[in-house]
C-alpha positions as CSV (number, residue, x, y, z in Angstrom):
1,M,-10.4,-42.7,-29.0
2,S,-8.7,-40.0,-27.5
3,T,-9.6,-38.6,-24.2
4,P,-11.1,-35.2,-23.9
5,V,-8.1,-33.6,-22.1
6,E,-6.1,-34.7,-25.7
7,Q,-8.6,-33.5,-27.8
8,I,-8.8,-30.0,-26.0
9,K,-4.8,-29.8,-26.1
10,A,-5.0,-30.6,-30.0
11,K,-7.5,-28.0,-30.5
12,L,-6.5,-25.3,-28.2
13,D,-2.9,-23.4,-28.9
14,I,-1.5,-22.5,-25.4
15,V,-0.2,-19.4,-26.8
16,E,-3.6,-18.1,-27.6
17,L,-5.3,-19.2,-24.3
18,I,-2.7,-17.3,-22.3
19,K,-2.6,-14.2,-24.4
20,G,-6.4,-13.9,-23.2
21,Y,-4.8,-13.2,-19.5
22,V,-1.4,-11.9,-19.9
23,A,0.4,-9.8,-22.8
24,L,2.7,-11.7,-24.4
25,T,5.7,-10.7,-26.9
26,P,7.7,-12.7,-29.0
27,A,11.2,-14.0,-27.5
28,G,13.1,-16.1,-30.3
29,K,10.9,-19.3,-30.6
30,N,9.0,-18.5,-27.4
31,F,6.7,-15.5,-26.0
32,K,7.4,-13.8,-22.7
33,G,5.4,-11.4,-20.4
34,L,4.8,-10.4,-16.9
35,C,3.9,-13.2,-14.6
36,P,0.4,-13.0,-13.4
37,F,1.1,-14.9,-10.4
38,H,3.6,-12.6,-8.7
39,K,4.6,-8.9,-9.0
40,E,7.7,-8.2,-11.2
41,K,8.8,-5.3,-13.3
42,S,10.9,-7.4,-15.9
43,P,9.2,-10.2,-17.8
44,S,10.4,-13.6,-16.5
45,F,7.2,-15.6,-17.5
46,M,7.9,-17.4,-20.8
47,V,5.5,-19.8,-23.1
48,S,6.6,-22.4,-25.3
49,P,4.4,-23.0,-28.5
50,E,6.9,-25.9,-29.2
51,R,6.1,-27.8,-25.8
52,Q,2.5,-26.2,-25.5
53,S,3.8,-25.3,-21.8
54,W,4.6,-22.2,-19.6
55,H,6.9,-21.3,-16.7
56,C,8.0,-18.5,-14.6
57,F,11.6,-17.9,-13.8
58,G,10.8,-15.8,-11.1
59,C,8.3,-17.6,-9.0
60,N,9.1,-21.0,-10.7
61,L,5.6,-22.1,-11.1
62,G,4.7,-23.7,-14.5
63,G,2.9,-26.4,-16.4
64,D,0.3,-26.8,-19.5
65,L,-2.8,-24.8,-20.4
66,F,-4.7,-26.7,-17.7
67,S,-2.4,-25.7,-14.7
68,F,-2.4,-22.3,-15.7
69,L,-6.1,-21.9,-16.0
70,M,-6.5,-23.8,-12.6
71,R,-4.0,-21.4,-10.9
72,F,-5.3,-18.3,-12.5
73,E,-9.1,-19.0,-12.2
74,N,-8.5,-20.5,-8.8
75,I,-10.4,-23.6,-9.8
76,E,-10.1,-27.5,-9.7
77,F,-9.4,-29.5,-12.9
78,P,-12.8,-30.8,-13.5
79,E,-13.9,-27.0,-14.0
80,A,-11.0,-26.2,-15.8
81,L,-11.7,-29.2,-18.3
82,R,-15.4,-28.2,-18.7
83,M,-14.4,-24.3,-19.3
84,L,-11.9,-25.7,-22.1
85,A,-14.3,-28.2,-23.5
86,D,-16.9,-25.3,-24.1
87,R,-14.2,-23.0,-25.5
88,T,-12.9,-25.8,-28.1
89,G,-16.4,-27.8,-28.7
90,V,-15.5,-30.9,-27.1
91,E,-18.5,-32.6,-26.2
92,L,-18.2,-33.9,-22.6
93,R,-22.0,-34.6,-21.8
94,R,-21.6,-37.2,-24.8
95,L,-18.5,-38.8,-23.5
96,N,-19.9,-39.0,-19.9
97,P,-23.5,-38.5,-19.7
98,A,-23.5,-39.9,-16.1
99,E,-21.2,-36.9,-15.1
100,Y,-23.7,-34.5,-16.7
101,K,-26.6,-36.1,-14.9
102,V,-24.3,-35.1,-11.4
103,T,-23.1,-31.9,-12.3
104,G,-24.6,-30.2,-15.7
105,L,-28.3,-30.8,-14.5
106,L,-27.5,-29.1,-11.0
107,Y,-26.0,-26.1,-12.8
108,D,-29.2,-25.7,-14.8
109,L,-31.3,-26.0,-11.7
110,Q,-29.4,-23.4,-9.8
111,N,-29.4,-21.0,-12.6
112,L,-33.3,-21.3,-12.9
113,A,-33.6,-21.0,-9.3
114,K,-31.8,-17.7,-9.5
115,K,-33.7,-16.4,-12.2
116,F,-37.0,-17.2,-10.5
117,F,-35.9,-15.4,-7.3
118,Q,-35.1,-12.3,-9.2
119,I,-38.1,-11.9,-11.0
120,Q,-39.9,-12.4,-7.4
121,L,-37.9,-9.7,-6.0
122,A,-38.9,-7.3,-9.0
123,Q,-42.3,-7.8,-8.2
124,S,-42.4,-7.5,-4.2
125,A,-41.8,-4.2,-2.9
126,I,-41.4,-5.3,1.1
127,P,-38.0,-7.1,0.2
128,R,-37.0,-4.2,-2.2
129,K,-37.5,-1.7,0.7
130,Y,-35.8,-4.0,3.2
131,L,-32.6,-4.0,0.9
132,E,-32.8,-0.3,0.0
133,E,-32.8,0.0,4.0
134,R,-29.8,-1.9,4.2
135,G,-28.1,0.7,2.1
136,L,-27.8,-1.5,-1.3
137,L,-28.2,0.2,-4.7
138,P,-30.3,-1.1,-7.5
139,E,-26.9,-1.7,-9.5
140,T,-25.5,-3.8,-6.5
141,I,-28.4,-6.0,-6.4
142,A,-28.2,-6.3,-10.1
143,T,-24.6,-7.1,-10.2
144,F,-24.9,-9.9,-7.6
145,E,-28.3,-11.1,-8.7
146,L,-30.2,-11.1,-5.5
147,G,-33.5,-12.3,-5.2
148,W,-36.6,-13.0,-3.1
149,A,-38.2,-16.6,-2.2
150,P,-42.0,-16.0,-1.6
151,A,-43.5,-16.8,1.9
152,E,-45.6,-19.6,0.3
153,S,-45.0,-23.3,0.5
154,D,-43.9,-24.4,-2.8
155,P,-43.9,-21.7,-6.0
156,L,-40.3,-22.5,-6.8
157,T,-40.8,-26.3,-6.7
158,V,-43.8,-26.0,-8.8
159,H,-42.1,-23.6,-11.3
160,L,-39.5,-26.1,-11.9
161,L,-41.7,-29.2,-11.9
162,N,-43.7,-27.4,-14.7
163,A,-40.4,-26.8,-16.5
164,G,-40.1,-30.5,-16.9
165,Y,-37.7,-31.4,-14.0
166,S,-38.2,-34.4,-11.7
167,L,-38.7,-34.0,-7.8
168,E,-36.0,-36.0,-7.2
169,D,-33.4,-33.8,-9.2
170,L,-35.0,-30.7,-7.2
171,I,-34.6,-32.6,-4.1
172,R,-30.6,-33.6,-5.1
173,A,-30.3,-29.9,-5.9
174,G,-31.1,-28.8,-2.4
175,L,-33.9,-26.6,-3.9
176,T,-36.9,-28.8,-2.4
177,L,-37.6,-30.6,0.8
178,K,-39.9,-33.7,1.5
179,S,-42.0,-34.1,4.7
180,E,-42.4,-37.0,6.6
181,R,-45.8,-37.3,5.0
182,G,-44.5,-37.0,1.3
183,M,-45.4,-33.7,0.8
184,A,-42.9,-31.3,-1.4
185,F,-42.1,-27.8,-0.1
186,D,-39.7,-25.1,-0.7
187,R,-36.2,-25.1,1.0
188,F,-36.3,-21.3,1.0
189,R,-39.5,-19.3,1.9
190,G,-39.6,-15.9,3.1
191,R,-36.2,-15.0,2.5
192,I,-33.8,-12.4,0.6
193,M,-31.8,-14.9,-1.6
194,F,-28.1,-14.4,-2.0
195,P,-26.8,-16.5,-5.0
196,L,-23.6,-18.5,-4.4
197,H,-21.3,-18.3,-7.7
198,N,-18.2,-20.6,-7.9
199,H,-15.0,-18.9,-9.2
200,L,-16.4,-18.7,-12.6
201,G,-19.6,-16.8,-12.1
202,K,-21.9,-19.9,-12.2
203,P,-24.6,-20.2,-9.3
204,V,-24.1,-23.4,-7.4
205,G,-26.0,-22.8,-4.3
206,F,-27.8,-19.9,-2.2
207,T,-28.0,-18.3,1.2
208,G,-31.6,-17.2,2.4
209,R,-32.3,-14.4,4.9
210,I,-35.3,-14.4,6.6
211,L,-37.2,-11.0,6.1
212,P,-37.3,-9.5,9.8
213,Q,-41.0,-9.1,9.5
214,L,-41.4,-12.8,9.2
215,D,-38.9,-13.8,11.7
216,T,-40.7,-15.9,14.4
217,G,-37.6,-16.9,16.2
218,Q,-38.4,-20.6,15.1
219,T,-36.4,-21.0,12.0
220,G,-32.6,-19.5,11.6
221,K,-32.0,-16.2,10.5
222,Y,-29.9,-17.8,7.6
223,V,-30.6,-20.8,5.7
224,N,-27.7,-22.4,3.1
225,S,-28.1,-25.0,0.2
226,P,-26.8,-28.3,1.3
227,E,-23.6,-29.4,0.0
228,T,-23.7,-31.0,-3.6
229,P,-21.4,-32.1,-6.1
230,I,-21.1,-28.4,-7.5
231,F,-21.4,-26.7,-3.8
232,N,-18.6,-27.2,-1.4
233,K,-19.1,-24.5,1.5
234,S,-15.4,-25.0,3.0
235,K,-13.9,-24.1,-0.6
236,L,-16.2,-21.5,-1.7
237,L,-16.1,-17.9,-1.0
238,Y,-18.6,-15.4,-1.5
239,G,-18.1,-12.7,-4.1
240,F,-14.7,-14.1,-5.3
241,W,-16.0,-14.6,-9.0
242,K,-16.2,-10.6,-8.7
243,S,-13.2,-9.9,-6.7
244,K,-10.6,-12.1,-7.8
245,D,-8.9,-9.6,-10.4
246,T,-8.6,-6.8,-7.8
247,I,-7.0,-9.3,-5.4
248,R,-4.4,-10.5,-7.6
249,E,-3.6,-6.9,-8.8
250,T,-3.4,-5.6,-5.2
251,G,-2.0,-8.3,-3.4
252,S,-4.1,-8.0,-0.8
253,V,-7.8,-9.4,0.3
254,F,-10.3,-8.0,2.8
255,L,-12.1,-11.1,4.6
256,V,-15.3,-10.4,6.1
257,E,-18.0,-12.4,7.7
258,G,-21.3,-12.2,5.9
259,Q,-23.2,-11.4,2.7
260,M,-24.0,-7.9,3.4
261,D,-20.5,-7.0,4.8
262,F,-19.4,-8.0,1.5
263,L,-21.9,-6.2,-0.7
264,M,-21.5,-2.8,1.2
265,S,-17.8,-3.3,1.0
266,Y,-17.7,-3.8,-2.5
267,Q,-20.4,-1.0,-3.4
268,A,-18.0,1.4,-1.1
269,G,-15.3,0.7,-3.7
270,V,-13.3,-1.7,-1.4
271,R,-13.1,-4.1,-4.1
272,Q,-10.8,-6.9,-2.9
273,V,-13.2,-8.2,-0.6
274,V,-14.5,-11.6,-0.1
275,A,-16.8,-13.3,2.7
276,A,-17.0,-16.8,3.9
277,S,-20.3,-18.2,3.1
278,G,-22.5,-20.1,5.5
279,T,-19.3,-21.7,7.3
280,A,-16.4,-21.0,9.6
281,L,-13.2,-19.8,7.8
282,T,-11.2,-23.0,6.6
283,A,-7.5,-23.6,5.7
284,D,-8.9,-24.2,1.9
285,H,-10.3,-21.0,1.8
286,L,-7.3,-19.1,3.1
287,T,-5.2,-21.7,0.8
288,A,-6.9,-20.5,-2.3
289,L,-6.5,-17.0,-1.7
290,R,-2.8,-17.4,-0.8
291,R,-2.5,-18.1,-4.4
292,L,-3.2,-14.2,-5.4
293,A,-2.4,-12.2,-2.3
294,D,-0.2,-12.2,0.5
295,K,-1.9,-9.4,2.8
296,L,-4.9,-10.5,4.5
297,L,-7.1,-7.8,6.3
298,L,-9.5,-8.9,8.8
299,S,-12.3,-7.0,10.7
300,F,-13.9,-8.3,13.8
301,D,-17.7,-7.6,15.2
302,S,-17.6,-5.7,18.1
303,D,-18.8,-8.6,20.6
304,E,-17.0,-11.5,22.4
305,A,-18.1,-14.0,19.4
306,G,-16.7,-11.5,16.9
307,W,-13.4,-11.3,18.6
308,R,-13.0,-15.2,19.0
309,A,-13.9,-15.6,15.1
310,G,-11.4,-13.0,14.1
311,E,-8.4,-14.6,16.5
312,R,-9.1,-18.0,15.1
313,A,-8.9,-16.5,11.5
314,I,-5.5,-14.8,12.5
315,D,-4.4,-18.0,14.0
316,L,-5.4,-20.0,11.0
317,A,-3.6,-17.5,8.4
318,E,-0.5,-16.9,10.5
319,Q,0.0,-20.7,10.0
320,L,0.0,-20.4,6.1
321,D,2.3,-17.3,6.2
322,W,0.0,-14.7,5.7
323,N,0.7,-10.7,6.4
324,V,-2.4,-10.4,8.5
325,Q,-3.5,-7.0,9.4
326,V,-6.6,-6.2,11.7
327,V,-9.1,-3.3,10.4
328,T,-10.5,-1.0,13.3
329,L,-14.0,0.0,12.5
330,G,-14.2,2.7,15.5
331,G,-18.0,2.6,16.8
332,Y,-19.4,0.7,13.8
333,K,-20.7,-2.8,14.6
334,D,-19.4,-4.4,11.2
335,P,-18.0,-3.5,7.8
336,A,-21.7,-3.1,6.4
337,E,-22.9,-0.6,9.2
338,A,-19.6,1.3,8.6
339,A,-19.9,1.3,4.7
340,Q,-23.7,2.6,5.1
341,A,-22.7,5.3,7.3
342,N,-19.7,6.4,5.6
343,P,-18.0,4.7,2.7
344,E,-15.2,7.0,2.9
345,S,-14.4,6.0,6.6
346,L,-14.3,2.2,5.6
347,R,-11.6,2.5,3.0
348,A,-9.8,4.8,5.6
349,A,-9.9,2.0,8.0
350,L,-8.4,-0.6,5.6
351,A,-5.4,1.7,4.9
352,Q,-4.7,2.4,8.7
353,A,-4.9,-1.3,9.4
354,R,-2.6,-2.6,12.0
355,P,-0.6,-5.7,12.2
356,A,-2.2,-8.6,14.1
357,M,0.4,-9.1,16.6
358,A,0.2,-5.6,17.5
359,V,-3.5,-5.9,18.2
360,Y,-2.9,-9.4,20.4
361,F,-0.1,-7.5,22.5
362,E,-3.0,-4.6,23.0
363,H,-5.6,-7.0,23.5
364,Y,-3.7,-9.4,26.3
365,L,-1.0,-7.2,27.6
366,G,-2.2,-3.7,27.2
367,T,0.8,-1.5,27.7
368,G,2.8,-4.6,29.2
369,R,5.3,-2.8,31.3
370,G,3.0,-2.2,34.4
371,L,2.4,-6.1,34.5
372,D,3.7,-8.3,37.2
373,Y,4.5,-11.5,35.2
374,R,5.0,-13.6,38.3
375,D,1.4,-13.2,38.9
376,R,-0.8,-16.2,37.3
377,D,-3.0,-14.6,35.2
378,N,-0.6,-12.2,33.5
379,L,1.8,-14.9,33.1
380,K,-1.3,-16.8,31.2
381,K,-2.0,-13.9,29.0
382,L,1.9,-13.6,28.1
383,R,1.8,-17.3,27.4
384,I,-1.2,-17.0,25.2
385,V,1.0,-14.2,23.1
386,L,3.8,-16.6,23.0
387,G,1.4,-19.1,21.5
388,K,0.6,-16.7,18.9
389,L,4.3,-16.1,18.0
390,K,5.1,-19.8,18.1
391,N,2.3,-20.5,15.6
392,M,3.8,-18.0,13.0
393,A,5.1,-19.8,9.9
394,S,7.9,-16.9,9.6
395,A,10.7,-17.4,11.5
396,V,11.7,-13.9,10.5
397,E,8.3,-12.2,11.7
398,R,8.5,-14.4,14.8
399,N,12.0,-12.9,15.6
400,R,10.7,-9.4,14.9
401,W,7.9,-9.7,17.1
402,L,9.8,-11.4,20.0
403,M,12.1,-8.3,19.9
404,E,9.0,-5.9,20.3
405,L,7.5,-8.3,22.8
406,A,10.9,-8.0,25.0
407,K,10.7,-4.0,24.6
408,L,7.1,-4.2,25.8
409,T,7.6,-6.4,28.7
410,A,10.8,-5.6,29.9
411,L,11.7,-9.3,29.8
412,G,14.8,-10.8,27.9
413,E,14.5,-12.3,24.8
414,K,16.2,-15.4,26.0
415,V,13.8,-15.7,28.6
416,L,10.7,-15.2,26.2
417,I,12.2,-17.7,23.8
418,E,12.5,-20.5,26.4
419,E,9.1,-19.7,27.6
420,M,7.6,-19.9,24.1
421,E,9.2,-23.4,23.5
422,R,7.5,-24.9,26.6
423,I,4.3,-24.0,24.5
424,E,2.3,-26.4,22.4
425,T,0.8,-25.0,19.5
426,A,-1.8,-26.5,16.8
427,A,-0.1,-28.6,14.3
428,T,1.2,-26.7,11.3
429,I,-1.3,-27.0,8.3
430,E,0.3,-29.1,5.5
431,R,0.5,-27.3,2.4
432,L,0.6,-29.6,-0.7
433,T,0.6,-28.7,-4.3
434,P,-2.6,-30.7,-5.6
435,V,-2.2,-32.9,-8.5
436,A,-4.9,-32.6,-11.6
437,E,-6.9,-35.6,-12.1
438,D,-5.1,-35.9,-15.9
439,G,-2.0,-36.3,-13.9
440,S,-0.4,-33.1,-14.4
441,S,0.9,-31.0,-11.3
442,G,2.8,-28.2,-12.8
443,S,6.4,-27.8,-12.1
444,A,7.2,-27.6,-8.3
445,A,8.6,-24.5,-6.9
446,R,12.0,-25.5,-6.2
447,K,15.4,-23.6,-6.0
448,F,18.0,-24.3,-8.4
449,T,21.6,-23.7,-7.5
450,R,23.8,-21.1,-9.3
451,W,25.6,-24.4,-11.1
452,E,22.2,-25.6,-12.3
453,L,21.1,-21.9,-13.6
454,L,24.2,-21.7,-15.5
455,T,24.0,-25.3,-17.0
456,Q,20.3,-24.5,-17.9
457,D,21.2,-21.1,-19.6
458,L,24.2,-22.4,-21.7
459,L,22.2,-25.4,-23.1
460,A,19.3,-23.3,-23.8
461,L,21.5,-20.8,-25.7
462,A,23.6,-23.8,-27.4
463,R,20.7,-25.7,-28.7
464,G,22.1,-25.5,-32.2
465,S,25.6,-26.3,-33.7
466,S,27.4,-24.8,-30.8
467,A,26.0,-27.6,-28.5
468,G,29.2,-29.9,-29.5
469,D,31.6,-27.5,-28.2
470,I,30.3,-28.0,-24.5
471,N,32.3,-30.4,-22.2
472,P,29.7,-32.6,-20.3
473,N,31.9,-32.9,-17.7
474,Y,31.3,-29.4,-16.6
475,L,27.6,-29.9,-16.5
476,A,25.7,-29.6,-13.2
477,P,24.6,-33.0,-11.8
478,G,21.8,-34.6,-13.6
479,Y,22.0,-32.7,-16.7
480,R,24.0,-35.0,-18.8
481,E,20.6,-36.7,-20.0
482,V,19.1,-33.4,-20.9
483,F,22.5,-32.6,-22.7
484,D,22.2,-35.6,-24.9
485,L,18.5,-35.3,-25.3
486,L,18.9,-31.8,-26.7
487,R,21.8,-32.7,-28.9
488,S,20.0,-35.3,-30.7
489,G,17.3,-32.4,-31.8
490,Q,14.7,-33.9,-29.3
491,S,12.4,-31.4,-27.1
492,K,10.3,-34.1,-24.9
493,S,11.1,-36.9,-22.8
494,T,8.8,-39.7,-21.3
495,D,10.9,-39.4,-18.1
496,L,8.9,-36.6,-16.1
497,V,11.8,-35.4,-14.2
498,L,14.1,-35.1,-17.1
499,D,11.1,-33.8,-19.1
500,E,10.4,-30.8,-16.6
501,L,14.3,-29.8,-16.9
502,V,14.1,-30.0,-20.8
503,G,11.0,-27.7,-20.6
504,L,12.7,-25.2,-18.6
505,I,15.6,-25.2,-21.4
506,V,13.3,-25.0,-24.2
507,L,11.4,-22.0,-22.5
508,K,15.0,-20.1,-21.8
509,S,16.2,-20.7,-25.5
510,R,17.1,-17.5,-27.7
511,D,19.9,-16.1,-29.8
512,P,22.9,-15.8,-27.7
513,Q,24.5,-12.3,-27.6
514,P,28.4,-12.1,-28.8
515,G,30.5,-14.0,-26.5
516,E,27.6,-15.0,-24.0
517,I,28.2,-18.4,-24.7
518,E,31.9,-18.6,-23.7
519,L,31.3,-16.7,-20.6
520,L,28.6,-19.3,-19.6
521,K,31.2,-21.9,-20.2
522,Q,33.6,-20.5,-18.1
523,E,31.5,-19.6,-15.3
524,M,30.2,-23.3,-15.5
525,R,33.4,-24.6,-15.2
526,K,34.2,-22.5,-12.1
527,E,31.2,-23.9,-10.2
528,Y,32.3,-27.4,-11.1
529,V,35.7,-26.7,-9.9
530,R,34.1,-25.3,-6.6
531,E,32.0,-28.1,-6.2
532,E,34.7,-30.8,-6.9
533,R,37.1,-29.0,-4.4
534,K,34.4,-29.3,-1.7
535,R,33.8,-32.7,-2.5
536,L,37.4,-33.7,-2.4
537,T,38.3,-31.7,0.7
538,L,35.7,-33.8,2.5
539,A,37.0,-37.1,1.1
540,I,40.7,-35.9,2.4
541,R,39.2,-35.3,5.9
542,N,37.3,-38.6,6.0
543,A,40.2,-40.4,4.8
544,E,42.6,-38.7,7.2
545,A,40.1,-39.9,10.1
546,R,39.9,-43.1,9.0
547,G,43.9,-43.6,8.5
548,N,43.1,-44.9,4.8
549,Y,46.2,-43.5,3.2
550,A,45.3,-45.0,-0.4
551,E,42.2,-42.8,-0.5
552,L,44.1,-39.9,1.2
553,E,46.7,-40.1,-1.6
554,A,44.1,-40.6,-4.7
555,A,42.0,-37.7,-3.3
556,L,45.1,-35.5,-3.1
557,A,46.0,-36.2,-6.6
558,D,42.6,-35.5,-7.9
559,L,42.7,-32.1,-6.2
560,G,46.1,-31.3,-7.5
561,K,44.7,-32.0,-11.1
562,L,41.4,-29.9,-10.3
563,E,43.8,-26.7,-10.0
564,Q,45.0,-27.3,-13.4
565,V,41.4,-27.2,-14.8
C-alpha cells in the first residue's frame, strides 16, 4: 500500500497548489512567476509539471509540494501532511489512529475550549469592560477570538465531560488539573483568555491573564497552557497566523513582548507584528521569522528588565544576520500604551527606528569622545560594545560599525580590532536546513560557478535534437552523467545529487532563440579553457618545484594544445 505522502502527490498537481499562492504564467513546458521567498522584479521562480517540483533561480531554493507549503506557511512536515491530506481526502486517521489520538483529539479540545471561553465573554460584562478600558475594539476581540474563563472551579471541565470527553484527555490537553485528593478543576479561572494559534490558525493552547479585580497576588498574572504534542512555546509566535503575509510582503517584523502589545499594535495598523508567547525569545522564533523577513524591529519596556530582555533579543538576532532596528516609544511604557494613546505615534515610531548598534553606542558610551578609556569602568563599557560587534554575523556590517566606533571614541580601528579579537562571545547559532520526515529537504542554497550555470543553460535549451552537437568534454565537472541521462530522454534519477541537477535543468527548459545555443557553446568552451589553463599552470609550478621534468613537459604540451582549442 502506498504511503500518505505518495497518495497526496498522486492526487495533487504541484502547479495547481502553487497557483493558490503565486501568479504563474506558462514558460514552455514549465510555469514561471515572481518568487514568494525573496523580492524580485523579474520572475525567476519556475515550476515543472513534468517533475512535480519547483525552484527559484534567484534565491536558489527549491523542492516538492511539501517543501513549498512548509516554507510558505512556515510549518513543519507533519502540519503540511495534515493540511494536504485534508485537501486531497487522504484519510490519515484511519492510517494512523494513534497519531489522531495524540494530535487530532487535542486540536478538537482546544477548539471547543476556545468556543466555550468566547461564549462566556459574551455573557460577562466585567471582563468585556476591562478589555474596552485597555483599548480593544469589538472587532479585534472577535478576530483574535478572545474569551473569558469564569472565576469558578470547573465549568469548562464539566462542559467537556458532558460533551463525551474523558478526564484523562482533558488533563493531557492542559485544560484540567487534578488535586492530590483526586478532585478535578479548571486550569484557567477568572482570566481573560488569549487563544494561541498555530501558523494555520488552529488553536493549540491559551494564555490566561488574571482579571485585576481578582488578583490577590497568590497566583501569577499570566498562566499558560503546558507544552503538548501540538503546542511548543519555543516555536510558536502569538498572532503570526494573521501577520505572516504582511511580514513576507514588507520584509520586516515588529517583535513585541505580550498579547496586548500585539493586539493594540495590530489594531493601530501595524500588521507586521508578532509576540513571543509565554516564553523568552528563542533562536527557533527568530529562525522561523528569518525565512520571511530580514529587518527586525524591537521596542524595550521602559525599565531595566525591559532593557535586558531587549538586549538579549538584539544579540540573538545579530547572530542570525538580522538587520535589527530599535523602536523608541517616547514616554510610553510599551507598544500597547503607545497605540492606545495615539495609533499614529506608534506607526511614526516604527518609521523612525534606529539601528541597534547606534542604540548600543549611545547606551554604553554616550557621546564617546569625553571618555577616558584608561579608566577601567569606561574600558569595560567599550568592551561590551566590542563584544556586540564581534557577535554580528555580517563581516560587512561589523566593519561599518567599527569605523563608526573609531570616529565616536577617537580610537584607531586597528586598536579596536585588536581589543575586539580578545573578547569571547557566545557561540554562533548553528543554522541547518531541516529535513522533512519524508526525507525531502528541498535543494540547498548553494552557489554555482559561471561554468556550471552555462552548462545548465545549454543542456536546458538543447534537450531535443541539438543535444548531440554538444562536446561533453567542455561540460562543467559533474555534468557528464546529467548530459547522458537527458540525451537518453529521461528526466529523473535515483541518485539524489544527480536528480537535483537534472531538476534544475528541466525547470530551465524552453525554446532557444536563434543563435543562442551556439553562443552558449562558445562561452562554455571559454570557461573550459580558462579552468584548464589554471589547472595546468598549477601543475607546471608543482612539477618545477619537485624537479619532475617528465610531468613538466607533459603539462607544457597539454597547455600548448589548449591554446588551439
